[in-house]
N, C-alpha and C positions, 0 to 999 in steps of 0.2 A: 503496499500502496501505502512504498516510500515515495514511490514517484508520482500520483497519486495526488499527496500531497502540496509534491511540494509547484505542484503547478495551478494548485486552490490559489491561490493569489490573484495569483492574471488571469482564471477562469472570473472570480466572484466583480475583479476589478474588468473587464468587460464586458457582464451580465449588468456589471454596475452603470457603470459611464458606454458603455456601448449600445448595447440590444434591449438595454430599460429603455434608455430614452428611446428609439426605434423606433421603438415597439410604439410608444405614448406618442412618437411626430406621426406617423400614422393613423391612430387612434383621430388622433388632434383634425386630420386633412377625410374620414367620413364620417368623422362625427355631432354634429345639431351638440349645443348643449344640451338638449334635451335624451342624449342618450343615440339617438334613428343619425338609420344607416342616411347619407346626400353627395352630390359632387358639388352642388351650388362652390362650397370654395374652391374646384375647379375648375369651375365654368365662369368666375366672377378671376381669380389665377390669367382665362387665356384671356379674357376680351382686355384685360391689365396693358393701358398705353405701355408703359416698361417691360413683357412681357415674349415680345419677338425682335425690341432691341434685343434684350438682358440675352437670351437664348446666342443671338447669333454672335453678341459679343464675343461669348462662355469659351464658346466652339471657335473662336478664331485666335481668341487666345492661347487657349491648352493645343493648338493644332499646329502654332507660334513660337510661342515660348518650350514645351515639350520636345520639339524635335534639336531646338535651337542647346537648354539645356544641357543633350543626350551629348553632345556633337560635340560642346567644352569641357563639360568634364570627361567626359575619351582622350580629347589628347590634356587632356594637364593631366589624367589617374597617369597616361602611356609618359609624361614627359617626369613625375615623380618617378617614373618604377626605373625612371634611366640608372635611376641612383648618384644625382650628382652630387659636388658640390653645394651644399643651407637648401637640399631639397626638399629634409623635413621644416628646413619654413617656412620654405616658402607651400606646403602641402600647409602651417597649422594656419599661411596668410588668410591662404583661398578659404578654408571655411569659418574665419572670422565674419560671416552672413549668417551662420546658421547660430551667434548668437542673439540680432537679433530681430525687436521683433515685426512680424507686421507691417504696422499700423509704424516704428519708427525708423524702414527700408521706405513705404509712403514718405513719410514727411523727409527723410534724407534727402530722394530723387525729386525730391517737393519743391526743398531752397536751391537747386542744379536747376532744374525749370522755367519757376515760377517767372516773373516781368522783369523782376529787381535777382533775381538770383545771380548761383555764381558762371552760371556757363552764358553766359549776359556780360556777365564784369568780365570776367573772356577777352571772350571777344570784345569789349568796346577798348580793352584797354589796346587791344597788338592791333588793332585799325580795323579792324571789318565789318564794324556797324557802326551807324550812327546814332541809332534810335536802338533800344533796348524793342527784338523780337520775343511775336508771341509763342503761344508756342501751351500754355493751358488754358482754350480758351474752345468757348461749343461753336465758334470759328478752326476753328482750327483741329473737327475731331483725328484729322487721322495721328498728328503729332498728340495729343493729347494719347492714341493707343498703340503712339511708338516707345515718349513711355511709361508705361504700363509697363510691354512689354519686356523696360533694357532695364529697367525695379522689382521685376520678377525674376529675369534673368540672373543680375545680381544676383538676390537673394536665392533664392531657391536652386541653384547649379549645386552650393555645395553638398549638400543631401544625395543628387545624381555621382557628387564627387564620393564619399569614403566612402560609398556602394562600390563603385568603379576601384578601386584605390585597395577596396578590402580581394573584388574577388581579381584584381591584379598577382595580387601576395598568396595569392593559392594558388598559382600553377606554377607547375618545375616549373622550373630555368632544366632540366632535363627536356623537355623538348625542343625546348631553344638551341637545343647546344648541340640536336639531334642536328636538326633539320639546320644550322649552321653548316655543320659536318657533309649532309648531299648537299652541303653551296646551295643554299634559298640564300632570298635576297633578302632584306631589312625589310620592303614588303610586301619578298613572298613567305615571312614570319609571323609578321602584325595578318595578312589574311588567312593565313595555313593551321597557321601553332594558336594565334594568339585571340583572333575575333571567336573561333569557335569552342576554343573554351570557356570565351568572357562572357559566354549569352544566361550562360541564368543571371545571373547578373549586370546583365542590361536591359534581363525580360523583365529583372523584382527593377531593373529602378525603370523599369518608363511606366511601368502598371503606376507604383506608385507616384507617380511625378499625374501621369496621366489621373489621380484620383483627383490631391492633388490642388489640381491644375483648376479645375470643375467646381474647387468653394473658396476661390481667391477669392478674395470678399477688400481685406482695411486697407494692399495697396493701389485696387482706384476705388476704392473710399476721399482716401489722400488725395489720389492726384484727380483722378475721373468726373466721378463721382455722378451727376446724371448727365455726364456726357458722352462716356462712354457705359452703359450701366453690364453687368452682369446680374445672373440669376441672385450666388446670396446677397448683393448688394437691393433687389427689389423686395430679396422674404425681409430681409432687414425692414426697409421703408418698410410694409407691411405688418410687421411688429411695435416694430418705434412709434412708430409717426401714427398711424389709425389706427395702430391694434386691434389687431385686426387678424390672431394668434392661428387657423388655420387656415385664412389663406397664408399667408406665413408657410403656415406647413404641410402646406400644398408645393412650395416653390422646395424647400425641403427634401419631398418628394420627390420632384424632379430632381434633382441632384444627386439626390440617388439613382434613381432609373439611370437619366443620363450616366455617369460614372460609371455601373455597372457594363452598359450596352459599349463605352469605351472600351472597357475591357473585354470584352467576348469579343469585341471585333481583338484589337492587338494578341489576348489566345491565341486567336484563330489564324492571322498570317503569319506570327510567331512555328505555330503549326504547323501551317501547309510550309512553308520559309523547310524547317526543320526537314521531311516527313520530302522536298522535294530533295535536298541538297544527298538525305539517303539512297534515294534512283540515282 
C-alpha cells in the first residue's frame, strides 16, 4: 500500500483544485440558480459581441506563439547542450521569466510599447523618429497583437526550454558518437539521431504550451484589453463586471473544449508522423 499512500497527496490536490472546480464550472454553465438544466447561458455567450473576436484571437495567438516558442526553445536547448563555457549561466538567464507572473510580464512589455515607453524613447534618442509611434491603440490592432505575441514568447518560452533541456540530457552521447564514427554530419546527427530521440519531450512541451496558450489572460489584458480580446478575458468580463458567473462558466467550458480539441489534433498528427517514419 505504500505507493498508493505516496500518491495520495497528489490525488487529493488534483481532486480539490482540478476535478471539483471542473465539475462545478460545467454545472454552472448548464444549470439555473434553481437547479434546472438550460442552454441559455451558452446562447448568451454565442450572441455576445466579444465571442467571435475572442475565439479568433485565441486561436491566432495559439497558432502563432506556440510554434515560435518551440523553435526558440529548441535552438537554445541545442546551444546549451553543447556545454560551452558559461552555458549554465546562459540557461539561468533564459529561464528567468519563469519567476515572473503573467501580469508582471504584461506590464513590463506595456512599458516598452506604450506611447512614452522605452521603445519610443530609444528610437527618438537615435533620431529614427520625430514623434512617438502609436503601438497600443484601437487604430493599430495589428501592433497590439504583435506586442502580445512578443510578450508571451518572452514569458513562456522558458517552460518549453526546461522540458527540452531535460530531454536532451537524457539522450546518451553514445548514439552521437556512433553517428560520428559512421561519418554523419552535424545536421544529419540532429535530424536522424537527436530529433527522433527528443520527440517525446517535444510532444509533451507542445501539448502543455498549447493548453496554456488557450488560457492566456493577464498579458492580453495588460496590453490589449478589448482591442485584442481572448476567451479568458471575455469570461473575466462577464464574471467581474456583469456578475454573470453562469455565462463566465460557459466561456470556461469553451476554453476547455478548445484545449481538448487542439490536444487531440496534436496527438493525431504526432502519431501519424511516427507511423509514417516507421513505414
